[in-house]
N, CA and C atoms as a LAMMPS dump frame, in Angstrom:
ITEM: TIMESTEP
0
ITEM: NUMBER OF ATOMS
675
ITEM: BOX BOUNDS ff ff ff
-5.0000000000000000e+02 5.0000000000000000e+02
-5.0000000000000000e+02 5.0000000000000000e+02
-5.0000000000000000e+02 5.0000000000000000e+02
ITEM: ATOMS id mol type element x y z
1 1 1 N 118.541 -47.451 233.495
2 1 2 C 118.577 -47.171 232.208
3 1 3 C 120.133 -47.755 231.123
4 2 1 N 120.022 -48.261 230.239
5 2 2 C 121.147 -49.041 229.891
6 2 3 C 121.351 -48.404 228.469
7 3 1 N 122.652 -48.1 227.681
8 3 2 C 123.144 -48.156 226.478
9 3 3 C 123.39 -48.946 225.963
10 4 1 N 122.754 -49.399 224.802
11 4 2 C 122.514 -50.521 224.248
12 4 3 C 123.032 -50.442 222.212
13 5 1 N 123.361 -51.228 221.81
14 5 2 C 123.733 -51.572 220.497
15 5 3 C 123.467 -52.667 220.093
16 6 1 N 122.83 -52.637 218.974
17 6 2 C 122.295 -53.771 218.529
18 6 3 C 122.767 -53.94 216.84
19 7 1 N 122.843 -54.923 216.241
20 7 2 C 123.324 -55.241 214.859
21 7 3 C 122.606 -56.02 214.146
22 8 1 N 122.298 -56.215 212.97
23 8 2 C 121.72 -57.164 212.048
24 8 3 C 121.865 -56.901 210.6
25 9 1 N 121.847 -58.143 209.748
26 9 2 C 122.24 -58.17 208.385
27 9 3 C 121.495 -57.09 207.9
28 10 1 N 122.051 -56.354 206.823
29 10 2 C 121.379 -55.48 205.843
30 10 3 C 120.415 -56.544 205
31 11 1 N 120.628 -57.431 204.815
32 11 2 C 119.747 -58.271 203.795
33 11 3 C 118.393 -58.244 203.861
34 12 1 N 118.487 -58.673 205.691
35 12 2 C 116.854 -58.806 206.526
36 12 3 C 116.159 -57.251 205.974
37 13 1 N 116.855 -55.992 206.277
38 13 2 C 115.958 -55.096 205.956
39 13 3 C 115.826 -54.868 204.467
40 14 1 N 116.374 -55.032 203.716
41 14 2 C 116.198 -55.371 202.066
42 14 3 C 115.042 -55.981 202.064
43 15 1 N 114.929 -57.395 203.016
44 15 2 C 113.826 -58.398 202.6
45 15 3 C 112.464 -57.334 203.093
46 16 1 N 112.586 -56.826 204.116
47 16 2 C 111.495 -56.262 205.177
48 16 3 C 110.863 -55.025 203.911
49 17 1 N 111.63 -54.76 202.882
50 17 2 C 111.175 -53.664 202.341
51 17 3 C 111.723 -52.184 202.914
52 18 1 N 112.279 -52.098 203.622
53 18 2 C 112.576 -50.974 204.592
54 18 3 C 113.794 -49.999 203.523
55 19 1 N 114.387 -50.819 202.395
56 19 2 C 115.425 -49.916 202.035
57 19 3 C 115.845 -50.556 200.39
58 20 1 N 115.688 -49.509 199.705
59 20 2 C 116.03 -49.9 198.203
60 20 3 C 116.63 -50.72 197.968
61 21 1 N 116.841 -52.03 197.29
62 21 2 C 117.464 -53.215 196.903
63 21 3 C 118.916 -52.582 196.223
64 22 1 N 118.709 -51.709 195.1
65 22 2 C 119.533 -51.322 194.276
66 22 3 C 120.743 -49.936 195.158
67 23 1 N 120.623 -49.741 196.305
68 23 2 C 121.039 -48.663 196.904
69 23 3 C 122.642 -48.843 196.739
70 24 1 N 123.368 -50.373 197.398
71 24 2 C 124.59 -50.191 197.743
72 24 3 C 125.114 -50.35 196.198
73 25 1 N 124.544 -50.2 195.072
74 25 2 C 125.723 -50.459 194.096
75 25 3 C 126.154 -49.162 193.669
76 26 1 N 126.263 -48.135 194.543
77 26 2 C 126.816 -46.877 193.918
78 26 3 C 127.145 -45.904 195.51
79 27 1 N 126.667 -46.719 196.701
80 27 2 C 127.033 -46.028 197.724
81 27 3 C 127.042 -47.14 198.685
82 28 1 N 128.266 -46.653 199.873
83 28 2 C 128.613 -47.051 200.647
84 28 3 C 127.638 -47.282 201.929
85 29 1 N 127.287 -46.256 202.191
86 29 2 C 126.307 -46.499 203.644
87 29 3 C 125.53 -45.519 203.669
88 30 1 N 124.695 -45.462 204.814
89 30 2 C 123.674 -44.602 205.382
90 30 3 C 123.389 -44.281 206.43
91 31 1 N 123.413 -43.016 206.981
92 31 2 C 123.08 -43.122 208.338
93 31 3 C 121.646 -42.419 208.69
94 32 1 N 120.875 -42.851 209.455
95 32 2 C 119.661 -42.151 209.737
96 32 3 C 119.589 -41.226 210.742
97 33 1 N 119.809 -39.814 210.41
98 33 2 C 120.232 -39.162 211.392
99 33 3 C 118.473 -38.781 212.148
100 34 1 N 117.447 -38.673 211.491
101 34 2 C 116.699 -38.223 212.325
102 34 3 C 115.381 -39.092 211.573
103 35 1 N 114.247 -39.494 212.123
104 35 2 C 113.066 -40.012 211.673
105 35 3 C 111.96 -39.31 212.177
106 36 1 N 110.884 -39.246 211.238
107 36 2 C 109.357 -38.058 211.989
108 36 3 C 108.497 -39.361 211.696
109 37 1 N 107.542 -40.065 212.352
110 37 2 C 106.402 -40.784 211.862
111 37 3 C 105.144 -39.77 212.537
112 38 1 N 104.225 -38.983 211.428
113 38 2 C 103.793 -38.082 212.237
114 38 3 C 102.159 -38.409 212.269
115 39 1 N 102.021 -39.846 212.04
116 39 2 C 100.747 -40.58 211.979
117 39 3 C 100.348 -40.723 210.479
118 40 1 N 99.377 -41.246 210.138
119 40 2 C 99.329 -41.753 208.648
120 40 3 C 100.254 -42.836 208.382
121 41 1 N 100.367 -42.952 206.747
122 41 2 C 101.391 -43.493 206.376
123 41 3 C 102.738 -43.025 205.862
124 42 1 N 103.075 -42.022 205.986
125 42 2 C 104.271 -41.323 205.85
126 42 3 C 105.242 -41.48 206.732
127 43 1 N 106.683 -41.644 206.494
128 43 2 C 107.624 -41.405 207.303
129 43 3 C 108.867 -40.369 206.988
130 44 1 N 108.92 -39.801 207.623
131 44 2 C 109.957 -38.33 207.176
132 44 3 C 111.235 -38.755 207.289
133 45 1 N 112.452 -38.886 207.028
134 45 2 C 113.562 -39.424 207.093
135 45 3 C 114.798 -38.526 207.025
136 46 1 N 115.878 -37.932 207.652
137 46 2 C 117.237 -37.115 207.308
138 46 3 C 118.116 -38.012 207.417
139 47 1 N 119.078 -38.095 206.285
140 47 2 C 119.908 -39.006 206.085
141 47 3 C 121.146 -39.081 205.384
142 48 1 N 122.095 -39.412 205.861
143 48 2 C 123.317 -39.056 205.254
144 48 3 C 124.265 -40.165 204.766
145 49 1 N 124.231 -39.702 203.165
146 49 2 C 124.587 -40.911 202.378
147 49 3 C 125.917 -41.06 201.991
148 50 1 N 126.932 -42.119 202.137
149 50 2 C 128.225 -42.022 201.544
150 50 3 C 128.57 -42.679 200.605
151 51 1 N 128.502 -42.205 199.644
152 51 2 C 129.134 -42.663 197.638
153 51 3 C 130.04 -43.632 198.02
154 52 1 N 129.957 -44.434 197.073
155 52 2 C 131.285 -45.479 196.802
156 52 3 C 131.784 -44.634 195.526
157 53 1 N 133.591 -44.655 195.344
158 53 2 C 134.298 -44.119 194.519
159 53 3 C 134.051 -42.508 194.454
160 54 1 N 134.001 -41.262 193.393
161 54 2 C 133.966 -40.319 193.366
162 54 3 C 132.925 -39.606 194.332
163 55 1 N 132.86 -38.633 193.996
164 55 2 C 132.214 -38.072 195.235
165 55 3 C 130.7 -37.781 194.204
166 56 1 N 130.011 -37.083 194.831
167 56 2 C 128.531 -36.863 194.044
168 56 3 C 128.798 -35.52 193.787
169 57 1 N 128.357 -35.638 192.553
170 57 2 C 127.597 -33.743 192.293
171 57 3 C 126.4 -33.082 192.62
172 58 1 N 126.025 -32.341 192.515
173 58 2 C 124.415 -31.814 192.654
174 58 3 C 123.988 -32.616 191.588
175 59 1 N 124.243 -32.571 190.356
176 59 2 C 123.717 -32.885 189.032
177 59 3 C 123.431 -34.663 189.225
178 60 1 N 124.462 -35.124 189.771
179 60 2 C 124.161 -36.682 190.046
180 60 3 C 122.929 -36.616 190.948
181 61 1 N 123.038 -36.099 192.265
182 61 2 C 121.938 -36.342 192.868
183 61 3 C 120.971 -36.018 192.755
184 62 1 N 120.278 -35.044 191.522
185 62 2 C 119.348 -34.8 190.997
186 62 3 C 118.757 -35.568 190.504
187 63 1 N 119.294 -36.304 190.229
188 63 2 C 119.421 -37.431 188.947
189 63 3 C 119.08 -38.576 189.733
190 64 1 N 119.591 -39.154 190.556
191 64 2 C 119.199 -40.053 191.706
192 64 3 C 118.355 -40.107 192.325
193 65 1 N 117.705 -38.641 192.816
194 65 2 C 116.944 -38.27 193.581
195 65 3 C 115.307 -38.698 192.488
196 66 1 N 115.997 -37.906 191.505
197 66 2 C 114.283 -38.343 190.285
198 66 3 C 114.048 -39.298 189.735
199 67 1 N 115.022 -40.524 189.714
200 67 2 C 114.976 -41.925 189.703
201 67 3 C 114.609 -42.698 190.855
202 68 1 N 115.142 -42.283 192.093
203 68 2 C 114.509 -42.765 193.19
204 68 3 C 112.562 -42.442 193.574
205 69 1 N 112.499 -41.42 193.095
206 69 2 C 110.801 -40.644 193.16
207 69 3 C 110.361 -41.743 192.563
208 70 1 N 110.666 -42.067 191.08
209 70 2 C 109.749 -42.488 190.253
210 70 3 C 110.093 -44.219 190.802
211 71 1 N 110.823 -44.648 191.166
212 71 2 C 111.309 -46.034 191.309
213 71 3 C 110.535 -46.367 192.305
214 72 1 N 110.452 -46.087 193.135
215 72 2 C 110.034 -46.252 194.846
216 72 3 C 109.16 -45.444 195.597
217 73 1 N 108.218 -44.833 194.748
218 73 2 C 107.24 -43.648 194.871
219 73 3 C 107.481 -42.819 196.263
220 74 1 N 108.939 -42.181 196.157
221 74 2 C 109.094 -41.207 196.994
222 74 3 C 108.122 -40.187 197.186
223 75 1 N 107.808 -39.348 197.884
224 75 2 C 106.739 -38.383 197.909
225 75 3 C 107.674 -37.131 198.141
226 76 1 N 109.096 -37.265 198.439
227 76 2 C 109.929 -36.053 198.632
228 76 3 C 111.65 -36.427 198.623
229 77 1 N 112.38 -36.054 197.835
230 77 2 C 113.823 -36.034 198.1
231 77 3 C 114.122 -34.916 197.774
232 78 1 N 115.175 -34.308 198.799
233 78 2 C 115.73 -32.643 198.647
234 78 3 C 117.078 -32.781 199.279
235 79 1 N 118.015 -32.202 198.377
236 79 2 C 119.269 -32.036 198.757
237 79 3 C 119.572 -31.264 199.782
238 80 1 N 120.151 -31.222 201.242
239 80 2 C 120.26 -30.512 202.147
240 80 3 C 121.945 -29.714 201.903
241 81 1 N 122.819 -31.323 202.051
242 81 2 C 123.811 -30.29 202.341
243 81 3 C 124.826 -31.447 201.171
244 82 1 N 126.058 -31.266 200.92
245 82 2 C 127.076 -31.671 199.752
246 82 3 C 128.387 -31.64 200.278
247 83 1 N 129.063 -33.016 200.564
248 83 2 C 130.847 -32.628 200.531
249 83 3 C 131.44 -33.565 199.976
250 84 1 N 131.77 -32.882 198.749
251 84 2 C 131.925 -33.868 197.554
252 84 3 C 133.618 -34.47 198.423
253 85 1 N 134.136 -33.795 199.122
254 85 2 C 135.445 -34.366 199.228
255 85 3 C 135.534 -35.756 200.217
256 86 1 N 134.573 -35.431 201.01
257 86 2 C 133.974 -36.569 201.78
258 86 3 C 133.444 -37.759 201.473
259 87 1 N 132.832 -37.685 200.232
260 87 2 C 132.263 -38.258 199.584
261 87 3 C 130.377 -38.405 200.009
262 88 1 N 130.228 -37.547 200.916
263 88 2 C 128.637 -37.689 201.359
264 88 3 C 127.761 -36.744 201.078
265 89 1 N 126.525 -36.77 201.151
266 89 2 C 125.388 -35.671 201.083
267 89 3 C 124.376 -36.176 202.028
268 90 1 N 123.713 -34.912 202.408
269 90 2 C 122.587 -35.389 203.308
270 90 3 C 121.432 -34.981 202.493
271 91 1 N 120.274 -35.632 202.583
272 91 2 C 118.782 -35.711 201.886
273 91 3 C 117.986 -35.562 203.347
274 92 1 N 116.731 -35.139 202.598
275 92 2 C 115.325 -35.207 203.413
276 92 3 C 114.417 -35.81 202.494
277 93 1 N 113.859 -37.192 202.978
278 93 2 C 112.934 -37.812 202.508
279 93 3 C 111.838 -38.292 202.869
280 94 1 N 110.629 -38.382 202.249
281 94 2 C 109.475 -38.538 202.614
282 94 3 C 109.098 -39.847 201.702
283 95 1 N 108.635 -41.043 202.615
284 95 2 C 108.407 -42.166 202.257
285 95 3 C 107.14 -42.878 202.848
286 96 1 N 106.273 -43.572 201.651
287 96 2 C 104.949 -44.051 202.369
288 96 3 C 105.573 -45.551 203.163
289 97 1 N 104.887 -45.77 203.895
290 97 2 C 105.514 -46.85 205.197
291 97 3 C 104.902 -48.029 204.41
292 98 1 N 105.494 -48.989 204.647
293 98 2 C 105.571 -50.355 204.363
294 98 3 C 104.953 -50.869 205.632
295 99 1 N 104.383 -52.59 205.689
296 99 2 C 103.866 -52.81 206.859
297 99 3 C 104.665 -53.286 207.642
298 100 1 N 105.811 -53.489 207.341
299 100 2 C 106.818 -53.622 208.386
300 100 3 C 107.594 -52.175 209.199
301 101 1 N 107.066 -51.322 208.518
302 101 2 C 107.586 -50.05 208.874
303 101 3 C 106.623 -49.333 209.792
304 102 1 N 105.616 -49.576 209.481
305 102 2 C 104.559 -49.16 210.398
306 102 3 C 104.43 -50.067 211.533
307 103 1 N 104.766 -51.422 211.445
308 103 2 C 104.883 -51.923 212.809
309 103 3 C 105.92 -51.22 213.55
310 104 1 N 106.632 -51.433 213.075
311 104 2 C 108.426 -50.633 213.985
312 104 3 C 107.861 -49.381 214.638
313 105 1 N 106.925 -48.364 213.756
314 105 2 C 106.971 -47.179 214.053
315 105 3 C 105.87 -46.837 215.341
316 106 1 N 104.417 -48.004 215.328
317 106 2 C 103.683 -48.081 215.995
318 106 3 C 104.218 -48.653 217.621
319 107 1 N 105.07 -49.774 217.213
320 107 2 C 105.656 -50.257 218.472
321 107 3 C 106.874 -49.755 219.4
322 108 1 N 107.717 -49.306 218.573
323 108 2 C 108.685 -48.467 219.311
324 108 3 C 108.494 -47.152 219.66
325 109 1 N 107.396 -46.534 219.291
326 109 2 C 106.987 -45.225 220.001
327 109 3 C 108.343 -44.341 219.365
328 110 1 N 108.37 -43.22 220.13
329 110 2 C 109.085 -42.226 220.071
330 110 3 C 110.255 -41.811 221.658
331 111 1 N 109.717 -42.556 222.127
332 111 2 C 110.879 -42.81 223.45
333 111 3 C 111.647 -42.885 223.707
334 112 1 N 112.611 -43.657 222.551
335 112 2 C 114.058 -44.286 222.72
336 112 3 C 114.809 -43.033 222.522
337 113 1 N 115.651 -43.122 223.333
338 113 2 C 116.472 -41.8 223.063
339 113 3 C 118.054 -42.264 222.326
340 114 1 N 118.114 -42.054 221.02
341 114 2 C 119.261 -42.342 220.038
342 114 3 C 120.79 -42.17 220.842
343 115 1 N 121.753 -42.97 220.587
344 115 2 C 123.081 -42.397 221.032
345 115 3 C 123.876 -41.835 220.093
346 116 1 N 123.663 -42.473 219.058
347 116 2 C 124.271 -41.984 217.62
348 116 3 C 123.397 -42.101 216.532
349 117 1 N 123.376 -41.899 215.439
350 117 2 C 122.581 -42.071 214.305
351 117 3 C 123.114 -43.509 213.988
352 118 1 N 122.236 -43.973 213.562
353 118 2 C 121.637 -45.628 213.031
354 118 3 C 122.286 -45.383 211.633
355 119 1 N 123.42 -46.488 211.374
356 119 2 C 124.258 -46.743 210.67
357 119 3 C 123.837 -48.177 209.478
358 120 1 N 123.611 -47.726 208.532
359 120 2 C 123.381 -48.984 207.261
360 120 3 C 124.235 -49.16 206.264
361 121 1 N 125.298 -49.949 206.374
362 121 2 C 126.537 -50.478 205.396
363 121 3 C 125.721 -51.95 204.474
364 122 1 N 126.7 -52.168 203.811
365 122 2 C 126.179 -53.055 202.458
366 122 3 C 125.934 -54.41 202.954
367 123 1 N 126.852 -54.883 204.295
368 123 2 C 126.467 -55.749 205.138
369 123 3 C 125.829 -56.047 206.375
370 124 1 N 126.04 -54.798 207.064
371 124 2 C 125.288 -55.111 208.438
372 124 3 C 124.475 -53.698 208.812
373 125 1 N 123.83 -53.727 209.764
374 125 2 C 123.162 -52.044 209.921
375 125 3 C 123.218 -52.044 211.634
376 126 1 N 123.55 -51.103 212.124
377 126 2 C 124.035 -51.097 213.659
378 126 3 C 123.17 -49.46 213.817
379 127 1 N 122.692 -49.903 215.16
380 127 2 C 122.325 -49.054 215.879
381 127 3 C 122.125 -48.826 217.635
382 128 1 N 122.421 -47.661 218.203
383 128 2 C 122.75 -47.434 219.577
384 128 3 C 121.848 -46.481 219.606
385 129 1 N 121.469 -46.997 221.392
386 129 2 C 120.151 -45.862 221.921
387 129 3 C 120.252 -46.296 223.347
388 130 1 N 119.63 -45.228 224.014
389 130 2 C 119.27 -45.58 225.727
390 130 3 C 118.087 -46.092 225.913
391 131 1 N 118.125 -46.652 226.925
392 131 2 C 116.436 -47.355 226.809
393 131 3 C 116.486 -48.011 228.179
394 132 1 N 115.186 -47.85 228.854
395 132 2 C 115.042 -48.935 230.025
396 132 3 C 114.723 -50.278 230.002
397 133 1 N 114.128 -51.35 231.054
398 133 2 C 114.575 -52.571 230.392
399 133 3 C 112.976 -52.716 229.796
400 134 1 N 111.835 -51.999 230.325
401 134 2 C 110.615 -52.254 229.565
402 134 3 C 110.485 -51.51 228.067
403 135 1 N 111.772 -50.915 227.582
404 135 2 C 111.644 -50.126 226.468
405 135 3 C 112.949 -51.266 225.382
406 136 1 N 113.68 -51.811 226.494
407 136 2 C 114.515 -52.774 225.869
408 136 3 C 113.642 -54.148 225.271
409 137 1 N 112.907 -54.453 226.137
410 137 2 C 111.747 -55.669 225.921
411 137 3 C 111.246 -55.398 224.627
412 138 1 N 110.697 -53.808 224.446
413 138 2 C 109.792 -53.894 223.419
414 138 3 C 110.654 -53.702 221.994
415 139 1 N 111.494 -53.575 222.08
416 139 2 C 112.59 -53.838 220.989
417 139 3 C 112.716 -55.177 220.425
418 140 1 N 112.947 -55.832 221.644
419 140 2 C 113.278 -57.347 221.614
420 140 3 C 111.806 -57.946 221.015
421 141 1 N 110.942 -57.615 221.792
422 141 2 C 109.698 -58.421 220.606
423 141 3 C 109.485 -57.856 219.383
424 142 1 N 109.523 -56.782 219.084
425 142 2 C 109.336 -56.452 217.486
426 142 3 C 110.109 -56.69 216.498
427 143 1 N 111.48 -57.142 216.944
428 143 2 C 112.845 -57.974 216.224
429 143 3 C 111.803 -59.237 216.299
430 144 1 N 111.578 -60.005 216.962
431 144 2 C 111.189 -61.044 217.367
432 144 3 C 110.162 -61.606 216.448
433 145 1 N 108.797 -60.799 216.072
434 145 2 C 107.895 -60.671 215.489
435 145 3 C 107.807 -60.657 214.07
436 146 1 N 109.268 -59.643 213.463
437 146 2 C 109.48 -59.145 212.165
438 146 3 C 110.353 -60.547 211.816
439 147 1 N 110.781 -61.011 212.645
440 147 2 C 111.904 -62.143 212.34
441 147 3 C 113.121 -61.85 212.175
442 148 1 N 113.773 -61.146 212.624
443 148 2 C 114.804 -60.149 212.226
444 148 3 C 115.835 -60.945 213.343
445 149 1 N 117.153 -61.386 213.215
446 149 2 C 118.033 -61.984 213.678
447 149 3 C 119.193 -60.94 213.854
448 150 1 N 119.614 -60.929 215.207
449 150 2 C 120.264 -59.549 215.571
450 150 3 C 121.395 -60.156 216.728
451 151 1 N 122.542 -59.624 216.73
452 151 2 C 122.892 -59.244 217.79
453 151 3 C 123.315 -58.409 218.529
454 152 1 N 123.435 -58.587 219.934
455 152 2 C 123.849 -57.366 221.314
456 152 3 C 125.107 -57.083 221.109
457 153 1 N 125.374 -56.278 220.55
458 153 2 C 126.852 -55.99 220.885
459 153 3 C 127.043 -55.261 221.672
460 154 1 N 126.247 -54.672 222.427
461 154 2 C 126.813 -53.929 223.767
462 154 3 C 125.239 -53.029 224.608
463 155 1 N 125.364 -53.524 225.984
464 155 2 C 124.191 -53.496 226.985
465 155 3 C 124.863 -53.038 228.107
466 156 1 N 125.261 -51.317 228.369
467 156 2 C 125.854 -51.242 229.554
468 156 3 C 125.113 -50.089 230.433
469 157 1 N 124.842 -50.917 231.882
470 157 2 C 124.015 -49.759 232.553
471 157 3 C 124.354 -48.769 232.579
472 158 1 N 123.841 -47.164 232.589
473 158 2 C 124.716 -45.953 232.762
474 158 3 C 123.612 -45.403 234.094
475 159 1 N 124.197 -44.371 234.683
476 159 2 C 123.453 -43.884 235.788
477 159 3 C 123.281 -42.952 235.391
478 160 1 N 122.296 -41.954 236.168
479 160 2 C 121.859 -40.935 235.633
480 160 3 C 120.958 -40.464 234.142
481 161 1 N 120.906 -39.292 233.867
482 161 2 C 120.679 -38.934 232.538
483 161 3 C 121.35 -38.739 231.763
484 162 1 N 121.471 -39.387 230.532
485 162 2 C 122.399 -40.321 229.293
486 162 3 C 122.777 -38.834 228.128
487 163 1 N 122.921 -37.047 228.988
488 163 2 C 123.205 -35.965 228.554
489 163 3 C 122.089 -35.415 228.681
490 164 1 N 122.534 -33.775 227.993
491 164 2 C 121.088 -32.904 227.91
492 164 3 C 119.838 -33.683 227.41
493 165 1 N 120.109 -34.244 226.497
494 165 2 C 118.924 -34.221 225.653
495 165 3 C 118.193 -35.287 226.371
496 166 1 N 118.569 -36.193 227.354
497 166 2 C 117.703 -36.809 228.282
498 166 3 C 117.035 -36.311 228.978
499 167 1 N 117.02 -34.632 229.118
500 167 2 C 115.883 -33.925 229.68
501 167 3 C 114.55 -33.577 229.32
502 168 1 N 115.122 -33.715 228.071
503 168 2 C 113.473 -33.538 227.137
504 168 3 C 112.704 -34.293 227.157
505 169 1 N 111.346 -33.894 226.487
506 169 2 C 110.914 -34.616 225.926
507 169 3 C 110.875 -34.903 224.666
508 170 1 N 110.104 -36.039 224.428
509 170 2 C 110.961 -36.791 222.835
510 170 3 C 110.4 -35.884 221.541
511 171 1 N 109.575 -35.108 221.487
512 171 2 C 108.904 -34.091 220.764
513 171 3 C 109.811 -32.968 220.839
514 172 1 N 110.526 -32.662 222.088
515 172 2 C 111.602 -31.459 222.102
516 172 3 C 112.93 -31.916 221.791
517 173 1 N 113.046 -33.008 221.786
518 173 2 C 114.497 -33.551 221.401
519 173 3 C 113.979 -33.627 220.045
520 174 1 N 113.334 -34.127 219.36
521 174 2 C 113.187 -34.34 217.836
522 174 3 C 113.521 -32.66 217.02
523 175 1 N 112.699 -32.111 217.632
524 175 2 C 112.659 -30.704 217.163
525 175 3 C 114.063 -30.012 217.521
526 176 1 N 114.63 -29.846 218.224
527 176 2 C 115.855 -29.487 218.859
528 176 3 C 116.872 -29.947 217.868
529 177 1 N 117.079 -30.992 217.786
530 177 2 C 117.911 -32.064 216.668
531 177 3 C 117.755 -31.17 215.336
532 178 1 N 116.257 -31.363 215.199
533 178 2 C 116.189 -31.012 213.818
534 178 3 C 116.664 -29.856 213.422
535 179 1 N 116.381 -28.522 214.162
536 179 2 C 116.859 -27.179 213.999
537 179 3 C 117.953 -27.052 213.903
538 180 1 N 118.768 -27.847 214.598
539 180 2 C 120.033 -27.933 214.738
540 180 3 C 120.994 -28.531 213.281
541 181 1 N 120.403 -29.629 213.152
542 181 2 C 120.643 -30.219 211.771
543 181 3 C 120.339 -29.199 210.431
544 182 1 N 119.595 -28.601 210.551
545 182 2 C 119.298 -27.654 209.362
546 182 3 C 119.902 -26.484 209.355
547 183 1 N 120.153 -26.169 210.467
548 183 2 C 120.562 -24.535 210.305
549 183 3 C 119.652 -23.831 211.288
550 184 1 N 118.981 -23.853 211.88
551 184 2 C 118.384 -22.935 212.225
552 184 3 C 119.165 -21.959 213.345
553 185 1 N 119.896 -22.994 214.086
554 185 2 C 120.702 -21.948 214.949
555 185 3 C 122.021 -20.978 214.316
556 186 1 N 122.463 -21.299 213.387
557 186 2 C 123.502 -20.336 212.492
558 186 3 C 123.214 -19.183 212.864
559 187 1 N 124.311 -18.461 212.199
560 187 2 C 124.399 -16.947 212.227
561 187 3 C 124.769 -16.444 210.459
562 188 1 N 124.363 -16.456 209.613
563 188 2 C 122.793 -16.182 209.563
564 188 3 C 122.245 -17.673 209.528
565 189 1 N 120.937 -18.044 209.622
566 189 2 C 120.414 -18.899 209.83
567 189 3 C 119.699 -19.49 208.382
568 190 1 N 120.303 -21.094 208.07
569 190 2 C 119.679 -21.816 206.956
570 190 3 C 118.545 -22.134 207.118
571 191 1 N 117.57 -21.877 207.939
572 191 2 C 116.412 -22.472 207.716
573 191 3 C 115.546 -21.781 208.538
574 192 1 N 114.186 -21.77 208.625
575 192 2 C 113.435 -20.811 209.714
576 192 3 C 112.106 -21.43 210.242
577 193 1 N 111.324 -21.496 210.953
578 193 2 C 110.352 -22.071 211.72
579 193 3 C 109.302 -22.252 210.727
580 194 1 N 109.162 -21.946 209.318
581 194 2 C 108.262 -22.355 208.604
582 194 3 C 108.697 -23.638 208.244
583 195 1 N 109.749 -23.761 207.972
584 195 2 C 110.591 -24.955 206.864
585 195 3 C 110.481 -26.167 208.096
586 196 1 N 110.622 -25.764 209.324
587 196 2 C 110.793 -26.756 210.313
588 196 3 C 109.462 -27.009 210.717
589 197 1 N 108.557 -26.533 210.753
590 197 2 C 106.987 -26.917 211.083
591 197 3 C 106.329 -27.814 209.847
592 198 1 N 107.048 -27.579 208.553
593 198 2 C 106.596 -28.237 207.404
594 198 3 C 107.154 -29.565 207.418
595 199 1 N 107.86 -29.621 207.789
596 199 2 C 108.957 -31.108 208.138
597 199 3 C 108.238 -31.59 209.238
598 200 1 N 108.14 -31.259 210.028
599 200 2 C 107.198 -31.927 211.621
600 200 3 C 106.038 -32.007 211.741
601 201 1 N 105.325 -31.37 210.334
602 201 2 C 104.108 -31.313 210.38
603 201 3 C 103.132 -31.346 211.642
604 202 1 N 103.724 -29.507 212.248
605 202 2 C 103.128 -28.981 213.561
606 202 3 C 103.306 -27.783 212.893
607 203 1 N 102.328 -26.891 213.801
608 203 2 C 102.293 -25.712 213.491
609 203 3 C 103.794 -24.646 213.278
610 204 1 N 103.832 -23.541 213.255
611 204 2 C 105.197 -22.583 213.327
612 204 3 C 104.966 -22.226 214.81
613 205 1 N 104.069 -21.941 215.525
614 205 2 C 103.908 -21.64 216.798
615 205 3 C 104.519 -22.962 217.751
616 206 1 N 103.809 -23.932 217.26
617 206 2 C 104.221 -25.377 218.347
618 206 3 C 105.52 -25.661 218.206
619 207 1 N 106.563 -25.197 217.092
620 207 2 C 107.594 -25.558 217.192
621 207 3 C 108.353 -24.771 217.853
622 208 1 N 107.972 -23.4 217.698
623 208 2 C 108.469 -22.077 218.623
624 208 3 C 108.742 -22.526 219.831
625 209 1 N 107.466 -23.042 220.453
626 209 2 C 107.372 -23.185 222.031
627 209 3 C 108.024 -24.032 222.546
628 210 1 N 108.068 -25.394 221.785
629 210 2 C 108.873 -26.416 222.063
630 210 3 C 110.199 -26.034 222.374
631 211 1 N 110.792 -25.432 221.097
632 211 2 C 112.269 -25.119 220.91
633 211 3 C 112.607 -24.295 222.516
634 212 1 N 111.775 -23.17 222.4
635 212 2 C 111.915 -22.579 223.793
636 212 3 C 112.062 -23.571 224.948
637 213 1 N 110.944 -24.169 224.957
638 213 2 C 111.254 -25.127 226.067
639 213 3 C 112.186 -26.128 226.175
640 214 1 N 112.82 -26.269 225.387
641 214 2 C 114.012 -27.145 225.3
642 214 3 C 115.374 -26.465 225.172
643 215 1 N 115.084 -25.319 224.95
644 215 2 C 116.314 -24.51 225.267
645 215 3 C 116.69 -23.963 226.65
646 216 1 N 115.455 -23.732 227.239
647 216 2 C 114.926 -23.078 228.416
648 216 3 C 115.733 -24.232 229.952
649 217 1 N 115.651 -25.572 229.331
650 217 2 C 115.751 -26.852 230.36
651 217 3 C 117.164 -27.035 230.106
652 218 1 N 117.725 -26.861 228.807
653 218 2 C 119.089 -27.303 228.604
654 218 3 C 119.849 -25.74 229.202
655 219 1 N 119.624 -24.866 229.104
656 219 2 C 120.186 -23.382 229.591
657 219 3 C 120.128 -23.619 231.354
658 220 1 N 119.266 -24.435 231.647
659 220 2 C 118.628 -24.015 233.204
660 220 3 C 119.825 -25.007 233.908
661 221 1 N 119.922 -26.34 233.488
662 221 2 C 120.973 -27.342 233.642
663 221 3 C 121.933 -27.085 233.73
664 222 1 N 122.742 -26.344 232.6
665 222 2 C 123.956 -25.653 232.616
666 222 3 C 124.414 -24.358 233.569
667 223 1 N 123.353 -23.913 233.87
668 223 2 C 123.621 -22.851 234.874
669 223 3 C 123.415 -23.456 236.221
670 224 1 N 122.873 -24.332 236.647
671 224 2 C 122.491 -25.024 237.695
672 224 3 C 121.552 -24.319 238.166
673 225 1 N 120.334 -24.18 237.737
674 225 2 C 119.529 -23.314 238.305
675 225 3 C 118.113 -24.069 238.521
């Protein structure tokens, strides 16, 4: 298992149609916190956006969301959280995948374990993940197919399981991270099972079962059971 960090020019991402070309007129960066490909042509993204200049207002975000929905055919744009002082806001997006997006989703699969959010700035995009040698080869082959020039900034061998999330299946990990980020475990909770199920495209019972299984693995490990 290796911890790998790669970077690539943001311009190539724009060329592939994975990103709105005018985004950086008013924004400094975007962090892809989580992505769900549930089959078909839709891709659901949880992203954190950092603005240039003054921090965003809810009215500005709503206006931007309406503009983006119309211009880029977004199927969903929803404000989840805003931090005006930090000039950041978190939104939930649903988009129709381009050919490049579809190729990436099919070839990468869901078994890569992110080490930190992927960050896209005006010049460079950077992603870190834990992967086995076959998984690294799969990423390399995909980038070559898409003609993406990239740099490997780090490729460090790690021993053992990379943290508690490494114990979980890809589905358990996705749902647990989504639940945490949307405030399911807060008191009082900021979201519920119905909301999580709608985003993930599964039943409430399936979400509940996967979350219980994930929590049980993590707690059992923490207690040495």
